[in-house]
KOLVO-176210 format. One record per residue (C-alpha): residue in three letters; x, y, z. Coordinates in steps of 0.001 Angstrom, whole numbers, padded with zeros to 6 digits. Layout:
<sites>
  rest       c1       c2       c3
   ala        X        Y        Z
...
</sites>
This chain:
<sites>
  rest       c1       c2       c3
   met   078270   158394   093580
   asn   080219   161606   094190
   his   079877   161060   097940
   phe   081367   157574   097562
   arg   084293   158943   095506
   thr   084961   161562   098168
   ile   085019   158896   100911
   leu   087365   156720   098821
   ser   089769   159581   098054
   glu   089895   160616   101731
   phe   090552   157007   102710
   leu   093442   156744   100235
   leu   094954   160003   101500
   asp   094752   158767   105078
   leu   096257   155441   103939
   lys   099290   157240   102491
   ala   099681   159472   105539
   gln   099511   156603   108065
   lys   101161   153689   106230
   leu   102598   151883   109273
   arg   099432   152209   111314
   thr   097277   151018   108419
   phe   099590   148059   107782
   leu   099483   146959   111436
   thr   095700   147309   111432
   met   095339   145268   108266
   phe   097854   142621   109334
   gly   095560   141348   112082
   ile   092671   140918   109620
   ile   094957   139240   107061
   trp   096299   136785   109625
   gly   092833   136088   111033
   thr   091389   135460   107548
   val   094211   133054   106680
   ala   093772   131260   110023
   ile   090018   130720   109759
   ile   090127   129627   106086
   val   093054   127210   106468
   leu   091727   125719   109727
   ile   088222   125072   108373
   ala   089662   123881   105038
   phe   091780   121338   106913
   gly   088655   120121   108723
   val   086753   119767   105428
   gly   089664   117921   103780
   phe   090093   115579   106745
   lys   086376   114773   106740
   arg   086411   114112   103009
   gln   089379   111739   103255
   met   087856   109885   106208
   ser   084635   109515   104229
   ile   086518   108201   101163
   asn   088432   105704   103291
   met   085312   104496   105051
   his   083214   104314   101907
   gly   085639   101977   100169
   ile   083321   099287   101512
   gly   080234   101215   100411
   glu   078175   104209   101455
   ser   075394   103835   104036
   ile   075315   100056   103708
   ala   074512   097285   106168
   ile   075729   093691   105995
   met   073298   091233   107565
   tyr   074219   087741   108750
   pro   072019   084879   110010
   gly   072628   083934   113636
   arg   070915   081957   116396
   thr   067983   082926   118557
   thr   068739   083846   122155
   lys   065162   084617   123214
   pro   062134   082265   123327
   phe   059277   083327   121061
   glu   055742   081960   120556
   gly   056608   078507   121870
   phe   059965   078276   120082
   gly   063037   077837   122268
   ile   066437   079470   122061
   gly   069374   078345   119918
   arg   067464   077988   116622
   pro   069769   078706   113649
   met   068560   081303   111139
   ser   069244   081254   107402
   phe   068415   083521   104444
   ile   067248   082818   100921
   glu   067064   085085   097867
   asp   063336   085631   098343
   asp   064116   087402   101637
   thr   065777   090220   099683
   arg   062606   090794   097652
   leu   060510   090710   100814
   leu   062691   093305   102545
   ala   062799   095538   099445
   ser   058988   095595   099294
   gln   058248   096031   103018
   val   061084   098233   104371
   thr   060749   101645   102742
   gly   064089   102890   104096
   ile   066037   100411   101942
   ser   067142   101942   098627
   ala   069052   098910   097265
   ile   069561   095291   098318
   ser   071458   092230   097099
   pro   071885   088647   098273
   glu   075424   087356   098614
   tyr   076562   083769   098271
   ser   080231   083169   098957
   asn   082836   080482   099415
   arg   086518   080010   098703
   gln   087532   078278   095513
   ala   090754   077433   093702
   val   091006   079839   090764
   arg   093397   078958   087944
   val   094885   080543   084846
   gly   097568   078342   083374
   glu   100014   077555   086167
   asn   098827   080457   088344
   ile   096525   079132   091062
   leu   094866   081300   093695
   asn   092574   080463   096591
   ala   090077   083309   096206
   leu   086724   084244   097693
   val   084027   083817   095034
   ala   080778   085739   095605
   gly   077431   085446   093830
   val   075605   088782   093751
   phe   073049   090985   091966
   pro   074099   093779   089504
   ile   073150   096509   092056
   tyr   075961   095228   094285
   ser   078481   097223   092204
   asp   076885   100576   093083
   met   076301   099701   096724
   arg   079831   098522   097375
   asn   081699   100980   095109
   val   083024   098053   093059
   ile   083721   100051   089893
   pro   085051   098425   086676
   glu   088130   099708   084873
   gly   087684   101063   081350
   gly   086755   098453   078777
   gly   085079   096177   081301
   arg   081749   095926   083082
   phe   080095   094443   086131
   ile   077435   091710   086156
   asn   074176   092740   084434
   ala   070561   091563   084343
   leu   071093   089235   081337
   asp   073941   087514   083177
   ile   071505   086825   086034
   glu   068662   085731   083767
   gln   070746   083398   081584
   arg   072998   082111   084380
   arg   076063   083081   082389
   arg   079488   081908   083434
   val   081038   085357   083619
   ala   083316   086770   086301
   phe   084267   090221   087536
   ile   087646   090083   089297
   gly   089448   092269   091845
   asp   092560   094146   090747
   lys   094884   091999   092912
   val   093319   088825   091500
   lys   093928   090133   087980
   glu   097517   091047   088847
   phe   098212   087557   090233
   leu   096530   085595   087452
   phe   097372   087730   084409
   gly   100198   090056   085437
   ser   100382   093024   083088
   glu   098281   091324   080387
   asp   094731   092414   079598
   ala   092252   090115   081371
   ile   089001   091152   079655
   gly   087587   088297   077559
   lys   090058   085747   078926
   leu   089064   082491   080626
   ile   089654   081627   084259
   tyr   088840   078336   085920
   ile   086925   078477   089185
   gly   087258   074952   090438
   glu   086824   072984   087211
   met   084392   075416   085558
   pro   085519   077992   082990
   phe   084363   081609   083393
   thr   084879   084559   081050
   val   086335   087688   082631
   ile   084041   090635   081877
   gly   085623   093274   084116
   val   088443   094211   086483
   met   087849   096392   089536
   gln   089422   099825   089743
   lys   091900   100164   092590
   lys   090368   101751   095663
   thr   091110   102505   099308
   gln   089335   100017   101558
   pro   090455   100024   105210
   ser   087516   097868   106320
   ser   085936   094757   104823
   tyr   084184   091484   105566
   ser   085306   088012   104458
   ala   087941   089515   102109
   arg   089039   092786   100520
   asp   087302   093515   097222
   gln   090679   093498   095444
   asp   090977   089788   096340
   arg   087418   088771   095363
   ile   085771   087311   092279
   tyr   082126   088164   091561
   ile   079773   085980   089502
   pro   075976   086161   088941
   ser   073992   084962   091962
   thr   071949   082563   089793
   thr   075121   081048   088354
   phe   076550   080550   091840
   ser   073352   078938   093121
   ser   073014   076509   090186
   ala   076720   075702   089851
   tyr   077239   074890   093504
   gly   073730   073720   094392
   val   073373   076356   097125
   val   070109   078020   098185
   arg   071154   079450   101569
   leu   072796   082868   101430
   ser   076017   083760   103223
   asn   074628   087221   103959
   ile   072410   089999   102648
   ile   073697   093492   101937
   tyr   071423   096539   101719
   gln   071759   100306   101413
   val   069661   102850   103309
   asn   068378   106098   101817
   asp   068856   108056   105066
   pro   071878   107228   107276
   ile   070308   109093   110202
   arg   067480   106483   110227
   ser   069776   103476   109867
   glu   069119   102119   113364
   glu   065362   102443   112883
   ile   065621   100663   109512
   ser   067606   097814   111119
   asp   064758   097350   113602
   glu   062246   097231   110725
   val   064367   094594   108946
   arg   064318   092380   112056
   gln   060554   092861   112410
   val   059928   091733   108803
   leu   062211   088706   109120
   gly   060890   087989   112620
   arg   057378   087597   111219
   arg   058620   085229   108507
   tyr   060920   083072   110646
   lys   059094   083365   113984
   phe   061693   084986   116223
   asp   061623   087954   118602
   pro   062366   091153   116584
   thr   064369   092479   119558
   asp   066670   089425   119400
   lys   069688   090990   117709
   asp   071645   087727   117852
   ala   069097   086038   115574
   val   069972   088479   112788
   trp   073309   090231   113220
   ile   073653   093510   111295
   trp   076883   095414   110682
   asp   075566   098907   110048
   thr   078294   101046   108449
   ala   075902   104029   108390
   met   076472   104317   112144
   phe   080006   105391   111316
   asp   078596   107974   108878
   lys   076633   109453   111776
   phe   079779   109488   113910
   ile   081747   111217   111132
   phe   078988   113805   110674
   tyr   078767   114807   114333
   phe   082517   114494   115013
   phe   083504   116766   112143
   leu   080643   119142   112831
   gly   082135   119649   116295
   leu   085702   119793   114914
   asn   084830   122403   112282
   ile   082944   124491   114826
   phe   085970   124318   117141
   met   088388   125294   114355
   gly   086022   128016   113210
   leu   085873   129414   116739
   ile   089675   129537   116957
   gly   089847   131408   113657
   ser   086940   133643   114695
   phe   088660   134594   117956
   thr   091765   135529   115963
   leu   089653   137664   113655
   gly   087775   139069   116643
   val   091006   140303   118213
   ala   091947   141854   114877
   gly   088510   143486   114753
   val   089059   145029   118185
   gly   092336   146431   116849
   val   090546   147954   113847
   ala   087881   149492   116089
   asn   090530   151017   118384
   ile   092405   152483   115435
   met   089190   153975   114078
   tyr   088456   155559   117462
   ile   091884   157203   117236
   val   091119   158328   113689
   val   087836   159872   114872
   gln   089702   161739   117628
   glu   092368   163007   115201
   arg   089739   164239   112752
   thr   087392   165806   115274
   arg   087928   169320   113903
   glu   087377   168058   110326
   ile   084074   166495   111456
   gly   083017   169817   113021
   ile   083769   171744   109844
   lys   081818   169273   107701
   arg   078846   169426   110040
   ala   079020   173258   110088
   val   078801   173493   106290
   gly   075786   171173   106114
   ala   076922   167552   106412
   lys   074359   165364   108159
   arg   075063   162884   110925
   ser   074324   160081   108466
   asn   077009   161432   106099
   ile   079637   161301   108868
   leu   078484   157825   109984
   val   078656   156436   106419
   gln   082091   158023   105839
   phe   083795   156409   108850
   phe   081910   153145   108456
   met   083015   152889   104815
   glu   086623   153623   105734
   thr   086542   150700   108186
   phe   084894   148577   105519
   phe   087675   149426   103034
   ile   090366   148373   105511
   ile   088677   145064   106286
   ala   087797   144383   102624
   ile   091357   144966   101391
   ala   092903   142986   104260
   ser   090487   140067   103931
   gly   091050   140008   100151
   ile   094791   139686   100720
   gly   094061   137044   103367
   phe   091912   135050   100933
   leu   094698   135079   098331
   leu   097329   133987   100863
   ala   095053   131233   102208
   tyr   094330   130022   098677
   gly   098076   129910   097963
   ile   098723   127911   101161
   ile   095896   125465   100383
   glu   097148   124959   096815
   ala   100721   124408   098048
   leu   099511   121789   100528
   gln   098017   119766   097665
   tyr   101598   118717   096831
   val   102462   117611   100365
   pro   102094   113789   100726
   ile   099557   113834   103568
   lys   096353   113019   101685
   glu   096288   109326   102579
   tyr   096458   110131   106303
   val   094607   113396   106975
   gly   093455   114479   103538
   thr   094315   117845   102032
   pro   092629   121161   102875
   ser   089841   122185   100538
   met   088459   125701   099982
   ser   084841   124667   099580
   leu   081726   126833   099474
   glu   081087   126239   103187
   val   084618   127458   104044
   val   084159   130671   102053
   ala   080632   131234   103431
   ala   081766   130772   107049
   thr   084685   133179   106558
   val   082582   135843   104846
   leu   079958   135583   107610
   val   082546   136080   110368
   leu   084203   138946   108477
   gly   080813   140579   107944
   ile   079957   140446   111649
   ile   083396   141782   112654
   gly   083314   144484   109984
   leu   079856   145620   111059
   thr   080819   145725   114738
   ala   084271   147279   114289
   gly   083015   149915   111854
   leu   079672   150878   113363
   met   080817   151824   116870
   pro   083519   154381   115888
   ala   081268   155681   113102
   arg   078387   156244   115573
   lys   080732   158108   117906
   ala   081898   160342   115033
   ala   078315   161010   113916
   asn   077161   161911   117446
   leu   079919   164456   118176
   asp   078644   167963   118997
   val   079462   170502   116251
   val   080521   173277   118656
   asp   082794   170956   120671
   cys   084371   169749   117435
   leu   085159   173289   116305
   arg   086629   174111   119721
   tyr   088864   171021   119644
</sites>
């Protein structure tokens, strides 16, 4: 403990004696720390915003449509139209282990009326799990379709926020009646506003959702418009798509490699793209910040070599009165550590201030806002640790290996 206090007091004395030199040494570390934190934080924020934008349609989901065969199979020719029924969703859920959730989807456009307000909206019949898969979240006071709605074929409707705005204006819609065609439905929920740059058939804000059983019985429909499912591992999404075609191929007698028979829009493929793209981007940004810190580390090492040279006689005296090589090595290594620790601490505070200030700049919708996450801090600390170890150990080893007699002659 006393040895540590001695090292600290000597460091502070040297700090006061060489203020300009110490400041210039620390400035490089401060700037490098700010650079690496802000650059990686921008990458993390950009990735997060891209993910939010993309997942407006749902996370790791696939939308599957019936098509026509383009390959002959077991005596069947090409051009056969495919179609899905609700039982196909249960079959896929039981036989494809990679599927974590699945829902049928009936849909068609209907005239929707409240008083004199008439809207031509897309009406979809779905399962309750659809809400979680598609990020269709109800506003407070409302709810999505539930199991009892399905079982009892209730005439209830969950409406998009734009539909609510058109039909009801600023009035509360929950519990009110809307007419879909000539049939009355009770509004049970309104969707929270969300960012949705991609969609199919219509944006969720312009849709109306009713129980799948109600849709089927009300409109006399048994053929689905599409099936939507969610995978538990986006990395395996392509493999899971192949399994889906194999299961349906056995049921409907078509070649499982015939992708036109069952067309699948796999949004998880974009998740894979985002993962690898931003992995590369963050590595690139981290390297730029690391090079900046590396240059600063070289500056620290050079300054410490000068310090060793200036204090050669002091080292000789300490060794002559009994100081070990390890004592000298620890002393100079700790002095380097103090410089880097103080500078990086200031750098962290400046970077945090910059990141907080950028939260108020209106750029979130386009590139997101930088975020000081755990991975940002961990990457910065790792780089600083490597630079501190390298910049401190080499001058300290030189100081520890100096010959006592040569030091006293200096």
